N, C-alpha and C positions, 0 to 999 in steps of 0.2 A: 335179732338184737345183738349189738356189738358192745362189749365191755372192755375198755382199755384201762389197764392197771397203772395209774399214775404213781401210786405209793401203796405199800402194804405192810409196813413194819411198825413195831410198837415203840419206836423212838426214831427221831430224825437226827442222824449223825453220819458224817461222811457222805457216802453215796446212797445211804438208805433214807427213804422218804416215808412220810406218815400217810395214813389211810386216805385214799380217794380213788374212786372209780368213775370213769367217764363213760356214760351210756349213750349210744347213738349220737355222739358228738355234741349233744345239747343238754344232757342232764348229768349233774354230779351227784354221786352217792358218797356223802361225807366230803369234808373239805380240808383235809390235812395237807394236801399237796395240790397246788393249782399253777401258780405263775412260774414255779421252778421247772415245770414240765411242759407248759403250753405257751405258744407265742400269741401275740395279740390277735391274729386272725382266728385262731382257735378259741380264744377267750370270748370273742364277739358272738360266737355261735351258742354259747351256754345260756340257757334261759331259766333253768331251775337248779336249785341246790337242795338236795334231800339230806337231812341231818339225822343221825342216830342218837347222839348225845353231845354234851357240851364240853367234854374234856378237850384241852387245848390242841392235842395232836389230831383231833377230828374237826376242828373249826379254824385253826390258825391261818389256813390258806385263804379263808374268806376275806380277810382284811386287806392284804395286798391286791387280791382280785378286784374287790370293789373299788379300791383306790385307783387301780388301772382303768376300770370302766369310766370313772369320773373324768379321767384325762382324755379318754378316747371319744367322748361325746355323749349322745343321747341313748344310753343303754340302761337296762334295769334287769333284775333277776327276781324270781320268786324264791323265797326261803321257806322250805316245806318241812314240817314235822308235826308231831302231836303237840297239844296245848302245853304240856308241862315243859317240854324242851324249848319251845319258842319263848315261854315266859322266862326261863333261866337266861337265855340269850339276851332278851330285852332288858332284864333287870341288872345283869352282871357284866355284859360285854358291850352292847350298843347303848351305853348309859351316859355318854358324853364325859366319862371319866377314864374308862379303859380304852374306848374307841368312840368316835362320833356316831350319833344315831342316824344312820343312813336310811332309816325308814321315813325320815322327814327331810332329807336332803336330796335335791335342792329345794324342795318345798313339801309341805305337809301332804299335799295331794299328788305329788309326783316323786315319791321316794325312790332311790335306786334299789333299795331292798324292800320287797313287798312280802310280808309274812303271809303264809298260807297254811292254816291249820287243817290237819286231816284227822279223822277219827280212828281210834284204836280198833284193831281187828275188823276193819271194814275196808273194802276195796275202793281206792280212789284212782282216777285217771290223770295221767300226766303225759301230754302229747300222745304218742302211740303205745305207751306202756301203762300198766296198772301197778300200784303198790299197796301193800297191806302191812301196817305196823303190828309187831308182836312184842309184848313186854319182856325184857330180858332181866337178868340178875347181875347188877353191877353196883358200883359205889355211888353212882348218881343215876337219876332217871334215864333209862336207856331203852331204845326199841331196836329190834332187828326188823328186817323187811322180807316180805315175799315180793319179788319183782317179776312181772310177766309181760310178754308181748304176745298177744293172741292167747293160745292155750299152753304155751311153754315158757319156762323161766327158771329162776334160781332163787335161793334164799341166802340171807346174810345174817349171821349172828350178831354183828357188831362186837363190842367188848362185852364179854359175859363170863361169869363163873358157872359152876354147876347150876342147871336150871331144868325146868320140866316143860313148860308150855310150848316153847319154841320147837322142841323135838317131837312133841305130840302133834303139833300142827304140821311139821314136816312129814311125819308118817301119814297124815290124812290127806295132804294136798296133792292133787294130780298135776302132772306136767312139770314137776321139778326135775331139772336135768343135773344140777349139782348144788352143793352147799358150800359157801365160803365161811369158815369157822375159825374162831379165835383159839390159838394155842400160843400163849405168850411166854410160858416158862417150861423148862424141862421138868421131868418127873420128880427129881430130887428136891425141887422147890414147890411142892404141892401146897404146903402151908401158906407160903407167900402168895401163890396163885389165888387161893381161896380168900385170903384177907383183902387182896387188891381187886377181886372180882374178875379173875381171868381163869383160863384153863391150861392144863398140861396135856401132853400127848395121851397119857393114860386116861385122863378125864374125858377127852374127846372120844376115845375108843369105847369107854364104858357107856357113854350116852348113845352113840350110834348103834351099838349092839343091843342095848336095853330097849330101844325103840324100833328095832327091826330094820335099821338102815345100814346094815353091814356092807352092802354092795353099792350104796349110793356114792357117786363121785364126790370127793371132799377136797376142797382147796384150803390149805392151812394158811392163815394170815395173822398179822399182828405179832409175829415173833420179835422179841427183843433182839436186836442185832448181835449183842454180845453172846447170846445163846444159840445162834443160828446153826453152827456146826453140830452142837450137841443135840439139838432137836432133830436135825437132819439124820443123825445116826439113830436116834430113837425111832424115827419113821421108817428108815431102812430096815431096822430090826423087826418091824411088824410084818414085813413081807406082804403088805396089802397094796396092790397096784392102784386101788381106787383112791388112796389118800396121797395127795401130792402137795408140795410147797407151791404157794402162789408166787409168781415171778413178777417183780416190778418191771414195767415196760412191756409186758406181754398183752396180747389181746385175745379175749375169749368170745366165741360166738355161740348163740343159742338159736 
């Protein structure tokens, strides 16, 4: 499995892009960044978009992406998530007020966006990979994912504050080679992190140690760019080689 990091920051400002990972050239995990990073030929290869939650920095790329598909001809995508997330998108985004309802454009039976509901904590197949949603702790209904190809894969917390189920599942799941985990704020802003449903460096360490994951490779994501240097210093001070910053534009293989 090949995972290209199109964007991995908690705000889109300057050179920093919002969350989106391109898996095997055909599947997007979240849609914060798409057309800013991919040309039309790459866009044509994307067949599925897997969404964790509906905050704008995780879905905003969906709209110019779909608009571009319309211009290029006969293309469509599956929009995949759990029922609660798809309902928020339908009612609040693709509602012909915020954005046209591309589930029925150009026709009711041939929409460019095809919603695909998957069940919570059950394995679903998408092309050559499998995904399993796990409920997270955030300010809006949010799921993380177990993503596997064959018997190996990774886990993604999406946006989350202190939580239990994800880390318990991570401890139990075989074949996980790394975890991509939210650290949005430095330790001094732990109260803000909790209120907004995110984590600090210390919160991440507390979770991975409590659940016996102290040696698991961890990629830190969703850092607010204004705190990037501060969080980098905090991570360096830990002297844990297994915890690294996720890099925009990098490619990870499993």
